[in-house]
SEMI-881242 format. One line per 10 residues: number of its first residue (from 1); for each residue x, y, z of N, C-alpha, C, O. Coordinates in pm, 1 decimal. Layout:
# SEMI-881242
NUM) X Y Z X Y Z X Y Z X Y Z  ...
//
This chain:
# SEMI-881242
1) -216.6 1096.1 -18454.6 -239.2 1056.5 -18592.1 -120.6 1103.6 -18673.9 -64.5 1209.6 -18646.2  -81.5 1026.3 -18774.7 31.8 1059.2 -18860.4 0.6 1171.1 -18957.3 -104.3 1234.9 -18949.8  93.8 1193.7 -19048.7 77.9 1301.9 -19144.1 -7.1 1263.0 -19264.1 -44.1 1350.5 -19342.5  -39.5 1135.0 -19281.7 -119.6 1090.2 -19395.3 -261.4 1144.5 -19389.1 -308.9 1185.0 -19283.0  -328.7 1145.0 -19504.0 -466.7 1190.6 -19507.8 -557.7 1080.2 -19456.6 -549.3 967.3 -19504.9  -645.0 1109.5 -19359.5 -736.0 1007.0 -19309.2 -828.1 957.3 -19419.5 -876.9 1035.9 -19500.7  -851.4 829.2 -19422.2 -948.4 764.4 -19507.9 -917.6 777.1 -19656.0 -1008.4 771.7 -19739.0  -790.1 793.8 -19690.2 -751.0 788.5 -19830.0 -787.9 649.9 -19879.4 -769.6 552.7 -19806.2  -838.9 637.5 -20000.4 -885.9 508.2 -20048.2 -774.0 405.8 -20061.4 -801.7 286.8 -20076.0  -647.3 449.6 -20056.5 -536.2 354.7 -20064.0 -502.7 295.5 -19929.0 -417.6 206.9 -19921.3
11) -565.3 340.2 -19823.8 -532.0 296.2 -19689.5 -656.4 249.7 -19617.7 -768.1 284.8 -19655.6  -636.8 171.1 -19514.5 -750.8 132.2 -19432.8 -713.8 144.5 -19286.0 -595.9 148.4 -19250.6  -813.1 150.3 -19203.1 -790.7 161.5 -19059.7 -767.6 22.4 -19002.6 -771.9 -77.0 -19075.1  -743.7 16.4 -18875.3 -723.0 -113.4 -18810.7 -844.1 -202.6 -18833.3 -951.7 -153.2 -18867.1  -828.3 -332.6 -18815.4 -941.9 -422.3 -18836.8 -1065.3 -374.9 -18762.3 -1056.3 -324.1 -18650.5  -1178.4 -391.6 -18824.2 -1304.9 -346.0 -18768.4 -1375.9 -261.3 -18871.2 -1322.9 -235.4 -18979.3  -1493.1 -219.2 -18838.2 -1570.9 -139.4 -18932.4 -1513.2 0.7 -18945.7 -1478.7 64.3 -18846.1  -1502.9 48.2 -19069.2 -1448.1 180.8 -19096.9 -1526.5 289.4 -19025.6 -1467.5 377.8 -18963.4  -1658.2 283.9 -19033.8 -1735.4 392.3 -18974.5 -1724.9 394.2 -18823.0 -1723.5 502.0 -18763.7  -1717.4 279.1 -18758.8 -1703.0 275.6 -18613.1 -1568.3 336.2 -18574.6 -1560.8 416.6 -18481.7
21) -1461.6 298.0 -18645.7 -1329.4 351.3 -18616.6 -1324.8 501.7 -18643.6 -1261.1 576.0 -18568.9  -1391.5 546.9 -18749.4 -1393.1 689.3 -18782.6 -1460.4 769.1 -18672.1 -1414.8 878.2 -18637.8  -1567.4 716.3 -18616.4 -1637.5 787.0 -18509.9 -1552.0 798.7 -18384.2 -1572.9 889.0 -18303.2  -1456.3 708.4 -18367.3 -1369.6 710.5 -18249.2 -1241.7 789.3 -18272.7 -1157.0 794.2 -18183.6  -1224.6 850.0 -18387.1 -1105.5 929.3 -18411.4 -1028.5 887.0 -18533.2 -952.1 966.2 -18588.4  -1046.5 763.3 -18577.0 -986.9 716.8 -18701.3 -836.2 715.7 -18701.6 -772.2 741.4 -18599.6  -780.5 686.1 -18815.6 -637.2 682.4 -18833.4 -603.1 621.4 -18967.4 -688.5 561.9 -19033.1  -481.0 636.0 -19007.0 -434.4 579.3 -19132.5 -328.9 476.2 -19097.7 -227.9 507.6 -19034.9  -353.5 351.8 -19139.3 -257.6 248.8 -19104.9 -219.6 165.1 -19225.6 -149.9 213.1 -19315.1  -264.8 40.1 -19229.0 -222.3 -55.2 -19331.0 -276.2 -21.8 -19469.5 -372.6 53.4 -19483.8
31) -211.5 -79.9 -19572.6 -263.9 -65.5 -19708.6 -399.2 -135.3 -19717.8 -420.3 -240.1 -19656.8  -489.4 -76.7 -19793.8 -624.6 -130.3 -19805.9 -634.2 -234.2 -19916.5 -548.8 -242.4 -20004.7  -738.7 -312.0 -19909.3 -771.4 -404.8 -20015.9 -840.2 -325.7 -20126.6 -879.9 -210.8 -20107.1  -853.5 -388.1 -20241.7 -919.9 -322.4 -20354.6 -1064.6 -288.6 -20318.4 -1125.1 -354.0 -20233.4  -1119.6 -185.6 -20383.8 -1258.3 -144.6 -20361.9 -1350.1 -262.1 -20391.2 -1335.2 -329.0 -20493.5  -1444.9 -287.4 -20301.8 -1535.7 -399.6 -20315.8 -1661.6 -358.4 -20392.6 -1704.8 -429.6 -20483.3  -1719.9 -245.3 -20357.2 -1843.8 -201.0 -20419.4 -1817.0 -125.0 -20548.3 -1734.3 -33.8 -20550.4  -1886.2 -161.7 -20656.2 -1870.7 -82.6 -20779.3 -1930.9 56.0 -20759.0 -2022.3 73.5 -20678.4  -1879.5 153.6 -20831.8 -1934.3 288.6 -20823.1 -1956.6 340.9 -20963.7 -1892.5 297.9 -21059.6  -2049.1 435.0 -20972.9 -2078.0 496.0 -21101.9 -2074.9 647.4 -21086.9 -2109.2 701.4 -20981.8
41) -2033.2 715.0 -21193.6 -2039.1 860.4 -21197.5 -2178.8 898.5 -21241.6 -2222.9 860.4 -21350.0  -2248.2 973.0 -21158.2 -2386.2 1009.5 -21186.4 -2418.7 1138.0 -21111.1 -2371.1 1158.9 -20999.5  -2499.0 1222.9 -21171.7 -2533.1 1349.4 -21106.7 -2683.9 1358.5 -21086.0 -2761.8 1345.4 -21180.4  -2723.6 1381.0 -20961.5 -2862.9 1402.2 -20925.2 -2866.0 1475.3 -20791.7 -2761.8 1498.7 -20730.4  -2984.3 1510.7 -20747.6 -3002.2 1588.9 -20625.7 -2982.0 1503.7 -20500.7 -3027.1 1389.5 -20492.6  -2912.7 1562.9 -20403.9 -2893.7 1502.0 -20272.7 -2920.3 1611.5 -20169.6 -2868.1 1722.2 -20182.7  -3000.6 1582.2 -20067.7 -3022.1 1674.8 -19956.9 -2942.5 1623.6 -19838.0 -2945.9 1504.7 -19806.3  -2870.7 1714.4 -19772.5 -2788.8 1678.2 -19656.8 -2834.6 1756.8 -19535.0 -2875.6 1872.3 -19546.8  -2827.7 1694.5 -19418.9 -2861.8 1760.6 -19292.6 -2738.8 1760.0 -19203.4 -2682.7 1654.6 -19173.0  -2697.4 1880.1 -19161.7 -2584.2 1890.2 -19070.2 -2614.3 1995.9 -18965.3 -2657.6 2106.0 -18999.2
51) -2591.8 1963.9 -18837.5 -2556.8 1832.0 -18784.0 -2675.7 1737.0 -18792.7 -2791.4 1778.9 -18789.9  -2644.2 1608.6 -18803.3 -2747.6 1508.0 -18820.7 -2844.9 1509.5 -18703.1 -2805.0 1516.4 -18586.9  -2972.2 1502.7 -18736.4 -3076.8 1491.1 -18636.2 -3128.9 1622.1 -18581.7 -3239.2 1625.9 -18527.1  -3053.0 1730.1 -18594.6 -3097.1 1856.9 -18536.0 -3055.9 1976.5 -18620.7 -3064.0 2090.8 -18575.8  -3012.7 1950.5 -18740.3 -2957.4 2058.4 -18820.4 -3047.3 2106.9 -18931.0 -3167.0 2078.7 -18935.0  -2986.4 2179.6 -19019.3 -3053.6 2239.5 -19133.1 -3027.4 2152.3 -19256.5 -2916.2 2104.1 -19277.8  -3131.8 2133.6 -19336.4 -3116.9 2059.3 -19461.6 -3069.9 2155.3 -19569.4 -3117.8 2268.5 -19577.1  -2976.9 2111.3 -19652.4 -2928.7 2191.6 -19764.7 -2904.3 2099.8 -19883.5 -2890.7 1978.4 -19868.3  -2899.0 2158.9 -20000.3 -2889.7 2082.1 -20124.7 -2744.4 2061.9 -20166.5 -2659.9 2149.7 -20148.9  -2717.9 1944.9 -20221.9 -2587.8 1909.9 -20280.0 -2615.9 1835.3 -20410.0 -2731.2 1808.4 -20443.5
61) -2510.4 1802.5 -20482.3 -2526.6 1721.5 -20603.4 -2432.7 1602.2 -20594.2 -2320.7 1612.6 -20544.3  -2480.6 1490.1 -20643.0 -2396.2 1371.2 -20641.2 -2293.8 1378.8 -20753.1 -2318.7 1438.8 -20857.7  -2178.9 1317.6 -20730.1 -2074.9 1306.1 -20831.7 -2050.4 1160.4 -20866.3 -2028.0 1126.7 -20982.6  -2054.5 1074.0 -20765.6 -2056.5 930.0 -20790.5 -2123.4 859.7 -20673.9 -2138.3 916.6 -20565.7  -2163.7 735.2 -20697.0 -2243.2 660.1 -20600.7 -2198.2 515.3 -20598.2 -2170.3 455.8 -20702.3  -2191.3 458.6 -20477.1 -2169.1 315.2 -20459.5 -2263.0 268.8 -20349.7 -2330.7 350.7 -20287.5  -2268.1 138.8 -20325.1 -2355.7 85.5 -20220.7 -2307.2 123.0 -20081.1 -2383.7 114.4 -19985.1  -2181.2 164.6 -20068.4 -2127.9 197.8 -19936.2 -2112.8 348.0 -19912.3 -2081.5 389.2 -19800.6  -2134.4 431.1 -20015.6 -2120.1 573.9 -19994.6 -2147.9 654.7 -20119.6 -2183.8 601.3 -20224.6  -2130.4 785.2 -20105.3 -2158.5 877.5 -20214.5 -2057.7 991.3 -20209.5 -2014.0 1032.1 -20101.8
71) -2021.2 1041.9 -20326.2 -1930.7 1156.3 -20338.8 -2017.3 1271.9 -20384.8 -2083.3 1262.7 -20488.4  -2017.9 1382.2 -20307.9 -2106.9 1494.5 -20336.2 -2029.9 1625.4 -20347.2 -1918.0 1638.5 -20297.6  -2092.1 1720.6 -20412.7 -2038.8 1855.4 -20421.4 -2138.7 1953.4 -20363.6 -2258.5 1943.6 -20390.1  -2089.7 2048.8 -20284.2 -2173.7 2152.7 -20225.6 -2085.7 2271.5 -20187.9 -1964.8 2256.6 -20170.5  -2145.6 2387.5 -20175.6 -2070.7 2506.0 -20134.1 -2060.4 2516.0 -19982.3 -1989.9 2603.0 -19931.0  -2128.9 2429.1 -19910.4 -2124.3 2430.0 -19764.1 -1991.0 2376.7 -19714.8 -1930.0 2291.3 -19779.3  -1946.0 2426.6 -19601.5 -1821.5 2382.7 -19539.5 -1855.1 2279.4 -19432.7 -1927.6 2309.3 -19337.8  -1803.0 2158.8 -19447.8 -1828.1 2050.6 -19352.8 -1695.4 1997.5 -19300.2 -1599.5 1985.8 -19376.4  -1688.4 1965.4 -19172.1 -1563.3 1910.6 -19117.9 -1550.2 1761.1 -19144.8 -1649.4 1691.0 -19164.5  -1426.6 1714.2 -19145.3 -1399.6 1571.3 -19153.7 -1466.2 1503.0 -19035.6 -1463.2 1555.6 -18924.3
81) -1525.4 1388.6 -19057.5 -1594.0 1307.1 -18956.8 -1729.2 1363.0 -18915.3 -1788.4 1314.9 -18818.7  -1779.9 1464.6 -18986.9 -1913.1 1516.7 -18958.0 -2017.2 1409.1 -18986.9 -2007.3 1338.3 -19087.1  -2116.8 1396.7 -18899.6 -2225.9 1302.4 -18920.9 -2340.8 1377.4 -18986.7 -2381.8 1483.9 -18940.7  -2392.3 1319.6 -19095.9 -2494.4 1385.5 -19176.4 -2615.2 1296.4 -19197.3 -2604.3 1173.8 -19200.2  -2730.3 1359.8 -19211.8 -2847.0 1291.4 -19264.9 -2843.6 1308.7 -19415.6 -2804.4 1414.9 -19463.9  -2883.6 1207.1 -19491.2 -2882.4 1213.0 -19637.9 -3017.9 1171.6 -19692.6 -3077.4 1073.5 -19648.0  -3065.7 1248.4 -19790.4 -3181.8 1209.1 -19870.4 -3134.2 1210.3 -20014.7 -3102.4 1315.6 -20069.9  -3129.7 1093.1 -20074.7 -3076.0 1077.1 -20209.3 -3193.4 1056.4 -20305.0 -3270.4 961.3 -20291.2  -3205.6 1146.1 -20401.2 -3316.2 1143.3 -20497.2 -3269.5 1071.5 -20623.8 -3216.3 1133.9 -20715.6  -3290.0 940.1 -20627.5 -3246.4 860.4 -20742.8 -3347.2 874.4 -20857.1 -3467.9 862.3 -20835.7
91) -3297.5 899.8 -20978.0 -3388.6 906.8 -21092.4 -3444.4 768.3 -21127.0 -3390.1 666.1 -21084.9  -3551.6 766.6 -21202.8 -3616.7 641.2 -21241.7 -3526.1 557.4 -21331.0 -3448.6 610.4 -21410.7  -3537.2 426.1 -21316.3 -3469.7 329.6 -21404.1 -3574.0 228.1 -21449.8 -3690.3 236.4 -21410.3  -3533.2 133.1 -21532.2 -3625.0 26.2 -21572.9 -3669.0 -56.9 -21453.0 -3780.3 -109.4 -21450.7  -3580.7 -68.9 -21352.8 -3609.6 -153.2 -21236.2 -3694.6 -82.2 -21131.3 -3772.3 -147.4 -21061.5  -3681.6 49.7 -21118.6 -3749.8 123.5 -21012.3 -3797.7 259.6 -21063.5 -3734.6 319.8 -21150.4  -3909.9 307.4 -21008.7 -3949.8 445.3 -21037.3 -3857.5 539.8 -20960.4 -3764.1 494.4 -20894.2  -3882.4 670.4 -20968.3 -3804.4 764.1 -20887.5 -3803.3 714.1 -20743.4 -3906.4 671.2 -20691.6  -3687.6 719.4 -20679.0 -3675.0 667.5 -20542.9 -3609.3 770.1 -20452.8 -3519.0 842.6 -20494.5  -3655.4 775.4 -20329.6 -3592.5 858.5 -20227.6 -3527.9 763.4 -20127.3 -3597.2 689.1 -20057.8
101) -3396.1 766.1 -20120.3 -3320.5 681.1 -20029.1 -3273.1 767.0 -19913.4 -3218.1 875.1 -19934.4  -3294.2 719.9 -19791.8 -3250.4 794.1 -19673.6 -3140.5 716.2 -19602.5 -3146.2 593.8 -19590.8  -3040.0 790.2 -19555.4 -2926.0 727.1 -19488.9 -2863.8 824.8 -19390.2 -2892.0 944.6 -19392.0  -2780.5 771.6 -19306.1 -2692.4 852.5 -19223.3 -2551.4 825.0 -19273.5 -2517.3 711.3 -19306.4  -2470.2 929.4 -19279.2 -2336.5 914.7 -19335.3 -2236.5 995.0 -19253.8 -2273.4 1079.6 -19172.4  -2109.4 966.6 -19277.7 -2000.4 1038.7 -19212.8 -1905.3 1086.9 -19322.5 -1879.7 1015.7 -19419.6  -1853.6 1208.3 -19305.8 -1758.1 1264.4 -19401.6 -1623.8 1196.1 -19380.3 -1565.8 1204.5 -19272.0  -1574.3 1128.0 -19484.3 -1446.7 1057.4 -19473.8 -1341.1 1114.2 -19567.8 -1224.9 1074.0 -19562.4  -1380.9 1207.5 -19653.8 -1285.6 1268.3 -19746.3 -1334.1 1407.6 -19783.9 -1453.4 1429.3 -19804.9  -1240.0 1502.0 -19792.2 -1271.8 1639.2 -19831.0 -1174.0 1682.6 -19939.1 -1052.8 1666.4 -19924.9
111) -1227.6 1737.6 -20046.8 -1146.5 1799.0 -20151.4 -1190.8 1943.7 -20163.5 -1308.9 1971.6 -20184.1  -1095.7 2036.1 -20150.6 -1124.6 2178.4 -20153.0 -1178.8 2225.9 -20285.1 -1178.7 2152.1 -20383.6  -1225.3 2349.5 -20287.3 -1282.0 2401.6 -20411.6 -1176.3 2416.4 -20520.7 -1061.2 2450.6 -20493.6  -1217.9 2389.9 -20644.3 -1129.9 2410.2 -20758.3 -1127.5 2558.8 -20791.5 -1215.9 2633.9 -20750.4  -1027.5 2599.9 -20864.8 -1013.9 2739.7 -20900.0 -1138.8 2788.2 -20973.9 -1186.9 2722.2 -21066.0  -1190.1 2903.3 -20932.8 -1306.3 2962.6 -20997.0 -1440.2 2911.2 -20947.0 -1544.1 2946.5 -21002.9  -1440.3 2829.2 -20843.6 -1565.8 2776.8 -20790.0 -1559.5 2773.6 -20637.5 -1451.2 2769.6 -20579.1  -1674.2 2775.3 -20574.8 -1683.5 2765.8 -20428.8 -1721.3 2624.9 -20383.6 -1730.5 2598.4 -20263.8  -1743.0 2534.7 -20479.1 -1790.3 2401.1 -20445.7 -1679.3 2313.2 -20388.2 -1572.9 2296.4 -20447.8  -1707.9 2258.0 -20271.0 -1619.7 2158.8 -20210.0 -1677.9 2021.1 -20238.8 -1798.2 2006.6 -20260.3
121) -1591.3 1920.2 -20238.9 -1636.0 1784.1 -20266.6 -1607.4 1696.5 -20144.4 -1501.1 1704.3 -20082.9  -1706.4 1613.0 -20111.9 -1699.0 1531.7 -19990.7 -1728.5 1385.7 -20022.4 -1824.0 1354.0 -20093.3  -1644.9 1297.7 -19968.6 -1672.3 1155.0 -19972.1 -1749.6 1119.0 -19847.3 -1702.0 1141.2 -19736.0  -1867.9 1063.8 -19864.4 -1952.5 1025.0 -19751.3 -1964.4 873.6 -19746.2 -1989.3 809.2 -19848.0  -1946.8 817.6 -19628.3 -1959.4 673.4 -19605.7 -2089.9 649.6 -19530.2 -2113.6 711.1 -19426.2  -2174.6 560.7 -19581.8 -2301.9 532.2 -19515.9 -2278.0 454.2 -19387.0 -2217.6 347.0 -19389.0  -2325.5 508.2 -19275.2 -2315.1 436.8 -19148.1 -2447.8 372.7 -19109.9 -2450.8 276.9 -19032.7  -2557.3 425.2 -19163.7 -2688.6 363.5 -19145.2 -2764.3 373.7 -19275.7 -2785.9 482.8 -19328.3  -2804.3 258.8 -19327.3 -2878.3 249.4 -19452.2 -2961.0 122.2 -19444.4 -2906.2 13.6 -19425.3  -3092.3 134.6 -19459.1 -3176.8 14.9 -19449.7 -3141.8 -81.5 -19562.7 -3090.8 -40.4 -19667.0
131) -3169.3 -207.6 -19541.6 -3139.7 -308.0 -19643.4 -3220.4 -282.0 -19769.3 -3170.6 -303.0 -19879.9  -3344.5 -236.6 -19754.5 -3426.0 -208.5 -19873.4 -3369.0 -90.7 -19952.4 -3368.9 -94.1 -20075.4  -3320.1 14.0 -19883.9 -3257.9 126.6 -19953.6 -3125.1 85.4 -20017.5 -3092.7 130.8 -20127.2  -3048.6 0.4 -19950.1 -2922.8 -49.5 -20008.2 -2951.6 -128.3 -20136.4 -2876.9 -118.5 -20233.8  -3059.4 -205.8 -20135.8 -3096.2 -282.1 -20255.6 -3139.0 -189.0 -20369.0 -3108.0 -215.4 -20485.2  -3209.0 -81.5 -20337.2 -3247.9 17.0 -20439.3 -3122.9 77.7 -20502.4 -3116.3 93.7 -20624.2  -3023.5 111.5 -20419.8 -2898.4 168.2 -20471.7 -2827.4 66.7 -20561.1 -2781.2 101.8 -20669.6  -2818.3 -58.4 -20516.7 -2752.3 -161.7 -20597.4 -2820.6 -178.6 -20733.0 -2753.7 -185.6 -20836.1  -2953.9 -185.1 -20732.8 -3026.8 -198.0 -20859.7 -3002.7 -77.4 -20949.1 -2987.6 -92.1 -21070.4  -2999.0 42.0 -20890.2 -2972.9 163.0 -20967.9 -2834.4 156.5 -21031.5 -2819.0 186.7 -21149.8
141) -2734.8 117.9 -20954.6 -2598.3 109.3 -21005.3 -2589.0 9.7 -21120.2 -2533.5 41.3 -21225.5  -2642.3 -109.0 -21100.8 -2629.8 -212.2 -21202.8 -2717.9 -187.1 -21324.6 -2688.5 -236.9 -21433.2  -2826.0 -110.0 -21307.7 -2906.6 -75.5 -21425.4 -2841.1 37.1 -21505.7 -2874.3 58.1 -21622.4  -2748.2 109.1 -21442.9 -2680.9 221.7 -21509.8 -2551.7 181.0 -21576.2 -2496.6 256.7 -21656.1  -2501.9 61.5 -21544.5 -2371.9 19.2 -21597.4 -2381.6 -22.0 -21742.4 -2281.2 -60.4 -21802.5
//
């Protein structure tokens, strides 16, 4: 792998699904196309499980959300490409009551703690998300815009 940061939003991996390529080791190659999914800055509770399927659940907070992933902050140390279970506690909107969305995600970006804080920030890409949960996220995003 080159010296570039893996999964920088300005770059994309070889043709194919990002999450599949990430699970196989990933890489930074061609320039990426513009972001397809809109995202919103929003803060609410997110529970993460690491390692996925057999780990401990811990609390994080959302920083922004899109239909393809979520940016979270937590004091826990997670490695790049870690697979996580996610429980996203979406607040009520006009379209939906409080919703609990469950997904599996992979860490595709890490930003270290800022001065004076222990919180690290992680970009998570959804690798498994039911269509009904994806629709709940889309409605939440568009009702918040």
